[in-house]
N, C-alpha and C positions, 0 to 999 in steps of 0.2 A: 768338618767340625764332631764337638761331644754332645752327646745326645743331655738331653736336658733330667737331673734326677736329686732323685731329693737325698739328704745322708741320715735326715728319719723318719719314723715308722710311727706313728700319721705319719703324711707331708704339711708342715707346714698353715696351710690352710683348712685341711682337715681338723689338725688338732684347734687353727682357732673357733670352726663350730663348733667341732664338741663344748672349746671349754665356753663358750659364748652359751648354749644351752643348757650346763649342768650350773656353771655359776652365776649365768645372768651377765646382762653383758657392760658393767664398769668391771670386777671384775677379769671374766671371764674374757676382756679386751688387755685390761692389763698385762693377764700369761701369753695370751698370743705374743705383746712386744717383746718383753721377758720370752717371747720363742724365738720369735725370727734375729734380736738382737744373738743369741744362745747359733744363731746356727752364717757360721763365722769356719775359715779354713784348716781356723787348729785344735775345731771341736771334732769330740770322736764321731759325735748322731751316734744310729741304734732303734734300740723300743725304745721309745716316751711317751705313753698313755698321758694324756686329761687325768690328773689325779685328784 
């Protein structure tokens, strides 16, 4: 069995919380959705902070 891991830092859930705190509920939620859509087997991952 594989260990759970996230290819992004911060993790998607941490990113979502930070985005909502920084940009508000609507824009932060849209940023979180876009981040989740980018998390797939074809993405590189890496450090991707909330801007």
